N, C-alpha and C positions, 0 to 999 in steps of 0.2 A: 802361455802355454800353448802350443800347436799340438802336442803328441795327442794320440787317439785315445780318448776316456772309453769306459764301458759306454756311456749314453750316447757318444759319436758313433761307436760301432753298430749300438743297436738300431741307431737312425738309418744305417745303411738297408738293414733288413726291413724296416718300417717303410722305407722308400718304394721296394720291391712290392710289398702289399698294397701301398696307396696307387701305385700305378698298375695294378692287378696283374702284376707279372706272376706272382706264387699260384694264382687262382688258374691263369692261363694254362700252367704246367699242368694242372689237374686235368683240364680238357684235352690238352695235347698228349698227355702221358709222358713229356718229358720231364728231365731232372736236372737242376743245376747243382745238385749237392754232391759232393761236400762242397761249400761254396767259401771262396777265399775273398776275406775283407781287406779293404784297404786299410792299411796300418803304416802311420806315422810316428816312430820312435824317436827317443832321445838321440841328439848327436854326440860327438866326441867331445864338444864344447861344453855341452849340458852336462855331461857327466863330471867335468872338471870344474864348472863354476855353480852346478846346482844339485850336488850330489844327493844331499838329503832329499830333495824333492823328487830325483831320479827314483831314490830307494822307495819311496813313499808310492809312486807310480806303479814300479813293477809289483809291489806289494798288492796293490788295489786290483792290477791285472791278473795276478796269480789267483786271486779270489771269484773272477768273473765266472757267471754262470753261463750255460748254454754254449759255451766256447770252447774249442780244441786250440791250445796255444804250443805251437813249437818254438823251442828256446834254442838260443845260441849263446855260446860264450865268447866275450869280447874283451882282450887284454888292453886295459888303458895305461897310459904309461906314468899316471899318478896315482890311480885308485886300484889299479891292478886288475885282476881277472874280475869281470862281470857276466852275471847271467841276465841277458835281456830277451823279450819276445822278438821272435825273428817273422813269424807269419800267424794269421789268425784265422780259424775256420770256423764255420759252422756246418756239422757233418751230416744233418738230415733236414728235411722239411719240416717233420714233428717238432725238432730243437728249436728252429727257426719259429715256428708258430707259437710254442710253448712261451718263447722269449718275449714277443710281442703281443702275446694275449689275445691270439686272432684264431686259436685251434676250434672253439666251438663255431665261429663263422665259417672256417674252411669246412668244417663236417657238413655244415647246412648247405654250404655251396654244392657240396658233393651231392647230397640227396636230391638238391633241384636239378643237377646236371643228370642223375641217373633218371628221373621222373621225366626229363626232356628227352632223353635219347629214346625211352621207352615209347612216350606219346607222340612227339613231334621232334623226329631226329632232324628235320630240316633247319630247326632253329639253333642247333648247336653251334655254328658259326658265330651266332649273335652272342651267345655266352662266352665265346671266346673274345670278342670285341668289347663287350660291356658287363664284365664279371660282377665288378661293384655294384651297377645298377640292378642286376639280377638279384644280388643280395637284399639291396635296399627294397625290392618288390616281393621279397619272399613270402610274405603272408599272403599276397595277392596271385602269386605265380598260377598255382592251381586252377585258379578262376581264368587267368588270360590264356593257358593252354586249353580250356575248355571252349571259351570264345572262339578260338582259332580252329579249333576242331568243328565246332558247329559250321562255321563259315566252309571250311572244306566240304561239310557234307552238304552245305547249302549255299552254292556260288552264286553271286549275285541274286540275293533273295527277293528283290523289289517287294520287301514291307520296311515299316518305320522300325527303328532301333527299339522302340518301346514293345514291339512284338516278339523279340527274340525271346523264345520259351526256353531257359536254362536255369535249373533249380540253383537258389540262392544269388542269382545274378540279375541284377536289374540295368536298365538302360543308363543309370547315371554312373554305373561301376563302367561302363563302356566308355560313356561321354567323357569321363575324367580321366582315362587311360588312352584317348585315341592317339596320341604322340607315339608311345610304345607300340601299341598295337598295329599302327601303320607300318612302322619298322618289321615287325613279327610278319605280318599278313604278306608283305611283300617278298617275303623268304618262302611262307608256306604254301601259298595259293599258286595255281599255274596263272600264265600270262592273261589268258582270256577272261580271267576273274576280275581283273583289275584294270581301271581305266585311268590310264598313264597321265592323260590330259587333268585330271583331277589331283590337285596337290595340295597340301598344308592340313593342320588340322580342320579348319573349316569347311574342307570338301571331303571330309572322312567318309561320310555316309555315300555319296555318289562315287567316291573312287571304288569302294566294294558292293556297289549295287543296291545299297537300301535306298528307300524314298526319302527325300530330304522334306524338311518342314517347309510347308508353302510360305513364299513370301509375300507380304502384304503391303497394299499401297492404301493410305488414306489421303482421301481428297475432298474436297468440296466445290459444289457447283457455285459460281459468283454471279449466275443469271438467273434469275427468277423464271424465266420463260423455258428453261432447260429442265424438264421434269424427269427427276430420277427416281422419286418415290412419290406415290399419289400423295396430294394434299400436304406436302411437306415442303417449305421453302428453303432451298439452298442447304440441304441437309450435308452433313458432317458423315460421311461413308467410308468404310474400310472393306476391300475386297482382296481376295486373292490374286495374285498377278496375271493367272491365266485368264480369269475372268474380267479383270481390268484390261487385258490386252484386246478382249472380243468387245470392249465397249463400242458404241457407233454413236459419237456425240457431235451435234453441229457446233464446233467449238473453233476459235482461231487462235486462241491463246491460252498458254499451260505457264502457270507462276509456280515456282518453287522454293518455298522459305523453310529455314532450319528451326525457326522458332514456334513454338506451339501458339502463344499468344498471337503473333503476327498471322498464323495461320487461320485462328479462328475469327480474328478481326479484320481480316483483310477486305478492303472495299469491293463493292459490287462492280463488276465489270462484264459487259455484254458479251456473249459467246466464249466465256472463260472459266476455266477451273483453277484451283491453287492445290498445289501438292505439299504435303507435310514431308520434309525431306529427312534422309537418313544418314547425313555425314558421308564420309567414305561408303562407297560400295553402291553400285546403281545396278545390280543383277536384275533386280524385279523389273526395273524399266528397260532395261537393254533389249528385250524382244518386242517391245511395243512399237510396231511400225508405224501405226497412225500416228504416233507423235511426230514424225517426220514432216508430216503435213500442217504441223501447228508452229507458230512462234512460241520459243519455250525461253522463259525470263527466270535466270538464277538469281535469286537474293541470299546471299550468306553474310557472315560477318566480314567486316573489313580488316582483316588480319593474314598473317601467310597461309594458315590451313583453310580458310575461306577460298582464296585465290586457287590452293591445291584441289580443292574439291571441285571447284569449278572446272579446273583443267581435266580432272577424270572424267566430269560430266560429259565434256566434249569428246572424250574417246568414243563414245557411243552416239552423240549427237553432236556431229559440227557446228550447228547454225544456233546452239545456245546462246543467248546473249546475258550479259551480267546485268544486274539491276541493283540500283542504291550502293554500287561498289565503285565508286568514283571518287577523285580528289575532292570534288567540290563538296560531297555529301561529308566527308572525313572533315574537311576543314569547317563545316558548318556546325559541326557537332564537337568540338573542342571539349566543352565542360563534361562530355560524357567518356573522353578518351579513357582507356583501361589497359591493363598490361596482360599480354599474350604469356602463358605459363611457358610452354616447350615451342618456340617458332619454329617453323620449316624452313630449311635453307636449300630445298630441291630446285633443280632446273626446271621449270615448266614450260613446253613448248607450244601450248594451245591457247595462250594469251593473246589479246589483241596488242597493239603497241602501248596503248594507254593502260592497260592493265598491267602489262610487264613492267611499266615505268614506276608505277605504284606499288607493284608486288617487291622490286628490286629496292624502293626506299624502305619498305617495312623490314624486310630481312636483311638489310644492312644497316637498320637503324638510323638512318639518315633524318628522319624527322624526330623521333623519339625514341627510346629504346623500349623494345618488344611493344610496340604500339598496337593497340586494339579497340576498335569500336564495334560493339556488338549490335545486331541489328535490332535488337528490341529498344534501344536507346535513340532510334532515328524518331523524329517527330513526325506525327499523323499527317500534319498538314504538307509535311516535306514528301511523305509517301504518295499522298493524293495528287500534289504537283507532277510527280515522276510519272505516276500511272498517266496522268492524263497526257502528258509529252510522248510517253512511250506508246500509248495507243494510238495517237494521232499521227505518228510519224510514219 
């Protein structure tokens, strides 16, 4: 049976709620009521062939709540005069909300709307775009408005998020709501309080003038002759990026490895340091100009993401060379081949011809499906031989 049932008619109203249309009407002040619903009624053939079913349907429709039905009389050649629903209406927003059980939610949204208009009227368009998200944030909405009000009063504050002093609001609340706060702040703040070059949740702090947590770089000297800490041989040191950038070291080679054990056990190399890598994201090193005067060797896993990280690193330092990321190393360690969980298929433009050929084999599964050789599985003797060749070339 394709006739409209009470459930089908109710679903039409529910869809308006699910799309946020009924709440948007509260913001705009518009009204779509009385609302005519789409009604599919029995045909003449239905009345002739399924008369009892039609009578049952008519009875059920006549008992439907929250609806106003306009009836029509139809003369049937077999069954005679029949009274059938012609149109179905929901007369008011109250009727619609009561029918789908959303009256309380609508009232709550109305309270949030009034509060927003009173405190931050510039945000009302956002409520129009995302009414259901406002409801989902109802418990936190007053706190979000308080954060926005604070930033309007203190544009580009040049402090850490932890230093925002608002009763009942801590920095973790702000950090956990960075996505929605970004959308709201872009509406509420003047243009000169926003840095448009900083985008995404990860750059929330700098976009709105907060101080960002200082990036830190962990490295080791590989040469006992390089004295970084008195009476300490090749120490493991972590510096903020600014301090690292100011270093003046007599080094020629910089090795970067993604594995901590490899970092700690890296062999001694004259006039060299090793950096513990951070995967994707090289902002901490990007402004370190003295690295341009050193040979940089990147040692990552032989998998698609290893080459993608290498490609990204070369965006800041074109002269980076890959280290132990070649086909010979891969073939020599077949016993340690593993699987990459989520391989990358991105086009990489900064690889050498040999690197590109190996990367293409990996992403296209030419050698084995989702092949991966993790750097910690490469033999120490293989590492020492490769170092000897790299340094002497």
